[in-house]
N, C-alpha and C positions, 0 to 999 in steps of 0.2 A: 332479660325479660322486660317488656314495655307495659309496665303494670298499669298505665294510665288507660289503656284499653278496657280494663275491668271496670274503671269508673264509667268509661264512655258507654259499656255495654249495660251498665245499671242504669244509667240516665236515659238512654234512648231505645233500650230494649232490642237493640241489634245483635244479632247472635254472631259469637266470636269465638274463636277456635284458636288455643294457644298451645305451642309445640315446645316443649321442656327439652333444651339441651344440656343441661347442668345436673351434676348427682344431687343427692341429698343434702339439703341445706343444713348447716350448724342449726341446733336445736333454738338459740337465743338470737339468731343472726335475723336481719331485716328482711331478707328473702324467705325465711320459714314463715315470718309474722305474716307477710304479705300473701302466702300461698294458704295460711289458716285463715286469712281475711276473706278469701274468695275459694272456698272448697269445693263449691259444687258448679263451677264453670267448665266449659268443655277443653280438657287437657289431652294431650296427644303426646305419648312418650315413644322415644326411638329405640327402645328395646324392652323387652320382656323384664329383663334384670331391672331397669329404670323403673317401670311401672310397678313392680314389686317394693322396691324400695320406697316409692312414693304413696304407694296404695292407700295407706294407713293415715295420709295428711290430706289427700285430696282424690277426687274422683277422676279416673282415668277413662276418658272417652274410646280411646283405641291405641294400637301400637303401630307405628309405621317406620319402617326402616329406611335409612338414607340408601339414595340412588346415584348413580354416575352414569356419565354418557360414555360406552365402553369404548366408542370407536376414538375418544380422545387418549386412549391409553394402548400402544401398540405392544401385544404381547412379545415375549421372547420365550420360548420354548427349551433352550439351552442355559443349563444353570451356569450362573456366572460365579466369580471366584472370591467374591466379597460379601460379609454380613452388613445388614444397614439397619439403622437406627434413626428415624425421622420423628421427632415431637420436641416438647418443651425439656427444655433442661432443669427438669424438676424431680425431686425425690420420688414422688409419684408415677412417675414415668418408668422408672427401673433403668435408667441409662447406666448406673455403676455395673448392675448385674451385666447389662449387653457388653460392657465393656469386658468384664473379667471373662464372659464365655466365648468372645473372641480370642482372647489372649490363652485360655485354657484349651481351645481347639487350634491354634496357631493359624487362624483365620483373620485378615485384614477387616477391620470394623470401620466402616464409612458413618461419620456423624452428620446429620442435616438438621441444622436448628438454629433459632435466632439468636445473635449476639447479645442481644438484652439480658438474657438469664445468665450469662458468665460472669455478671455482676453481683450474684448472689452468692451468699456463704458457703449454701450447700456446693456450689460449682466451684468455688475457691478452694475449698476444703477437700471434698470427695472426689471430683472430676479432674481439676487442672494438674494433680500430680500424676494422672494416668496419660495424659496427653503426649507426653515424649516417647511413649513407647513407640517401637516402629510399627506394629500390628494396628495403631489409630491415626485415622485420618478425617478432618475436619472439612467440610466443602461448604458451610454456611446455608443460610435458607434459600430454599429453592421453591420454585412454581412453575406450573404450566408444562411445557416440553422436558424441560432438563429435570425436573422433579419425575416425570412419568420414565425418562431415560435411565436415570438412577435407579428406580425403582426395577425396572426390566431387567437391569444388568446384574441384580444381587442374586446370591445364591439362596437368600432367604431375609425376610424382614423379621427383626427382633422386637417383640412387643411385650415386655417382661413387666406388665403394670402392677403397682402395688395399690391400687384404690379401684373402686367400682367404676369403671369407665363406662358412661352410658352408651357410647356406641364405639367410636373408634374408626373414622374413615379411611385411615392410612391403611387399615387392613384390607378394605376391600378396594382400594388403589394398587396397592402390590399384588392382589390375585388377578386383579384385572389385566395385569401386565404379565402374568404367568409365573408371579413369585410367590412361593409359599410362605404362610406365617408360622413364626414360633413364639409362642404367647403363653403367659400365665393364665390361669382358671380364674380371672376375676372380671366383676362387670359382665358385659355383654359376649366376652370371648366365645363362650360355647355355641352361642347363637349364630355367631357371622363365620367362624372357622370349622368345617369339618374334620375333627380329629383323623389323622392317617389318611386325608384324602386331599386337602387343600394346606395342610400344616400338621404342626403337632402342637396339643395342649398340654401343659405341664403344670401340675399343683404347685403352689408356693409355698415355702416354709411359712409355719404359723408364725403371725406377728401379733401384736396388742391390739390391734385393730380387726384382724382375721384369725382369731383363737380356734383351737379344737377343730381343726380341719380334718374331715374323713378323706381316706382313699377314695380316689374315683376308679372303680374296677373297669371300667370300659376303655378308659384311656390308653393308647399304645406305649408311650412312656411311663413308667413306673416310679421311676424316680423322683424326687421333689426337687423344688428350687433350682439354684444353679447347676448342680449335676443333673438335673433332669434337662435343662436347656441345653448343655452340652452332649448329652446324648441324643438329642433332637436333631442338632446341628450335624452330628456325624451319621445320621439315618435320613437327612434330608433328601438324599438321592433316590429314596422310596417313593416320593412323592411326585406324581404325574402332574408337570406345569400345565398342561392342557385343560386337565381338570379344574385347575385353580380359574382358569380363565371363563369355563362354562359354568363353574358355581355361580361367577358375579354376572352372568348374561342371564341365568335363570333366575335369581334371586335379587341382586340389587343395582337394578337399572333406574333410569328416572322414569321410565313407564309403569315398573313396577311400585316406584314411590308414589306416583300422581294416582295410579288405581287405589292404592292405600288410602290417600287424602280423600279420594271421591267416596269411599266406602264411609270413612269418618264423617264426612260433610252429610251424607246421607242420612246417617244414623242420628246425629245430633240433630238435625233438621226434624227428622219425623218424631224424636222425643218432645220437641217444641210444639208439637200437635198442630 
């Protein structure tokens, strides 16, 4: 976040709206101090989950989901033969879970991520030993048409996150390509994925940062953790890939995002009197 804008607003009286892209900052971090310093400015959250997490710290003017140009993603309504993981090679992204699911289901798992994270201890200790498995393939960091093509060719996108992801743009990119999403019920996942319609949502196993998880009676997959992800992969043929594309066209386009920001701007200006 560019916090100098807060001081500009204070000095000039110019109304400023801030979109938050990160999760809840550490209690004693500089980012947390900055938010506490300007708690009543106009903040936009990118999911209801993020708004709830930040609501005790700052005022949230509104929630606006990310949107994309659906025309840039050519859908494929025929299921592919590989699972796909796209993201940072970090513990909170659940890469190890994704790899173990691929192995358990006998499905090739393709990894698309930046090489910079391969220098981290987590990657060297947890991930590198699994890369020699014949069902694991790395393709490196991709963007544009190459990324869209990889998404469209996948059986499913694996999104087994271990943190409160504020949004997760790759989920709507996958669905725009007709590819269903299999994800843990963390962060914004339940707002973006329609369980049993555009993918499957699985409850994670309890963890120190996410203990005492209740069962979700409405989820199609009743098993938790990796077992739940495995079942979801085996049932992925139940998902209509055309429904994934429609879900994005109806809810996560650039036009929808612009409409959301216009509503927030009008609300903020009206509050200024």
